[in-house]
C-alpha positions in Angstrom: -10.0 23.8 154.5 -9.2 22.1 151.2 -9.0 23.8 147.9 -12.4 24.5 146.4 -13.2 24.5 142.8 -15.3 27.4 141.5 -17.7 25.0 139.9 -18.5 23.5 143.4 -19.7 26.9 144.7 -23.5 27.2 144.9 -25.0 30.7 144.9 -27.6 29.6 147.5 -24.8 28.8 149.9 -23.1 32.2 149.6 -22.9 32.8 153.4 -20.9 29.6 153.8 -18.4 30.3 151.0 -14.8 30.9 152.0 -14.1 34.6 152.9 -12.0 35.5 149.8 -14.9 34.4 147.5 -17.5 36.2 149.6 -15.4 39.4 149.5 -14.9 39.1 145.7 -18.7 38.7 145.2 -19.4 41.6 147.5 -16.9 43.8 145.6 -18.5 42.9 142.3 -22.0 43.6 143.6 -20.9 46.9 145.1 -19.2 47.8 141.8 -22.4 47.0 139.9 -24.5 49.0 142.4 -22.2 52.0 142.2 -21.9 51.8 138.4 -25.7 51.5 138.0 -26.3 54.2 140.6 -23.9 56.6 138.8 -25.4 55.8 135.4 -29.1 56.1 136.6 -28.8 58.9 139.2 -25.7 61.0 138.7 -24.7 60.9 135.0 -27.5 63.2 133.9 -26.7 65.6 136.7 -23.0 65.6 135.7 -23.9 66.4 132.1 -26.3 69.1 133.2 -23.6 70.6 135.5 -21.0 70.6 132.7 -23.5 72.2 130.4 -24.3 74.9 132.9 -20.6 75.5 133.4 -20.2 76.1 129.7 -23.2 78.4 129.7 -21.7 80.3 132.6 -18.6 80.9 130.6 -20.6 82.1 127.6 -22.7 84.4 129.8 -19.5 85.8 131.5 -18.0 86.6 128.1 -21.3 88.2 126.9 -21.4 90.2 130.1 -17.8 91.5 129.6 -18.7 92.5 126.0 -21.8 94.3 127.0 -20.1 95.9 129.9 -17.4 97.3 127.6 -20.1 98.5 125.2 -22.0 100.2 128.0 -18.9 101.8 129.4 -17.9 103.2 126.0 -21.5 104.2 125.0 -20.9 107.9 125.1 -17.9 107.5 122.9 -19.8 105.3 120.5 -22.6 107.9 120.4 -20.0 110.6 119.4 -18.6 108.3 116.7 -22.2 107.7 115.4 -22.9 111.4 115.2 -19.6 111.9 113.3 -20.4 109.0 110.9 -23.9 110.4 110.3 -22.4 113.8 109.6 -19.9 112.3 107.2 -22.7 110.3 105.5 -24.7 113.4 105.0 -21.7 115.1 103.4 -21.1 112.1 101.1 -24.8 111.8 100.2 -24.8 115.5 99.3 -22.1 114.7 96.8 -24.2 112.1 95.0 -26.3 113.6 92.3 -30.0 113.1 92.1 -32.0 112.8 88.9 -32.3 116.5 88.5 -28.6 117.1 88.9 -27.2 114.5 86.4 -27.5 116.8 83.3 -25.7 119.6 85.3 -22.9 117.1 86.0 -22.4 116.6 82.3 -22.4 120.4 81.9 -19.8 120.7 84.7 -17.6 118.1 83.1 -17.9 119.8 79.7 -17.1 123.2 81.3 -14.0 121.7 83.0 -12.8 120.2 79.7 -13.3 123.5 77.8 -11.4 125.4 80.5 -8.6 123.0 80.1 -8.6 123.6 76.3 -9.8 120.1 75.3 -11.9 119.1 72.4 -14.8 116.7 73.2 -15.5 113.9 70.7 -18.2 112.3 73.0 -19.7 112.5 76.4 -22.7 110.3 77.2 -24.5 108.3 79.9 -24.5 104.6 79.7 -27.3 102.5 81.2 -27.5 102.8 85.0 -26.5 99.7 87.0 -28.4 99.0 90.2 -26.4 97.9 93.2 -27.4 97.0 96.7 -27.5 100.5 98.2 -26.9 102.8 95.3 -27.2 103.0 91.5 -24.1 103.4 89.5 -24.4 105.9 86.7 -21.7 105.1 84.2 -20.6 107.6 81.5 -18.2 107.5 78.5 -16.0 110.5 77.8 -13.8 110.8 74.7 -11.7 113.9 74.2 -8.5 115.2 72.6 -5.8 117.6 73.6 -2.2 118.0 74.9 -0.7 116.1 77.8 -0.9 119.1 80.1 -4.5 119.8 79.1 -5.5 116.3 79.9 -3.7 116.4 83.2 -5.4 119.6 84.1 -8.8 118.1 83.1 -8.3 115.0 85.3 -7.2 117.2 88.3 -10.2 119.5 87.9 -12.6 116.5 87.6 -11.3 115.2 90.9 -12.1 118.6 92.5 -15.7 118.7 91.4 -18.3 118.8 94.1 -19.8 115.5 92.9 -18.2 112.1 93.3 -16.8 110.8 90.0 -14.6 107.7 89.8 -12.6 106.8 86.8 -12.9 103.1 86.1 -11.0 102.6 82.8 -9.1 104.9 80.5 -7.2 104.7 77.3 -4.6 107.4 76.2 -3.4 107.3 72.6 -1.3 109.6 70.6 -2.8 110.8 67.3 -0.5 110.1 64.3 -1.3 113.2 62.3 -0.8 116.1 64.7 0.8 114.5 67.8 -2.1 115.3 70.1 -3.4 112.8 72.6 -6.9 111.3 72.7 -8.3 110.1 76.0 -11.2 107.7 76.4 -12.6 107.4 79.9 -15.2 105.1 81.4 -16.3 106.9 84.6 -19.0 106.5 87.2 -21.0 108.6 89.5 -23.5 107.3 92.0 -27.1 107.9 93.0 -28.0 106.8 96.5 -31.1 104.5 96.6 -32.3 104.0 100.2 -30.9 106.3 102.9 -32.2 109.5 101.5 -35.7 108.1 101.1 -35.9 106.9 104.7 -35.3 110.4 106.3 
């Protein structure tokens, strides 16, 4: 058989082509059939399979997390009871509207016991926050170093929560006493007491 030129091959005479050309055409056709078959029939199934495998991993992780929660549920319940008890204790330390004047009286009494002279003690406008209302106050007093230290220690020991935000301590030029200016806050709870 002499050499054949590709241009001389006619598609209608495919069965009579030389064997290497027929095999090449069959390989190309088989490749096209397999490629189209994979694209049309299998590709979506492979994607769905991969998606389900990823979902299975997520579900396994969720299961492990929920299993750990379920196993530790009695311990979580004990912790919740303890937190609720602590919350009740802290809420009891927050003054309500009726107790805020008494808080000023308590602070004044502590200052007098410490031997301090009050120049000013007053409430500043309340500041509403997400779960509570801050009740700022300004306190200005004068006395000795030890008297002021005693006052600050006794304020920390009051039954109500008072946090000191800013303070200024200055020495008076005339008699050597100290003057203390404090910006403090106490808090009134907004939501949790009302929902009980």
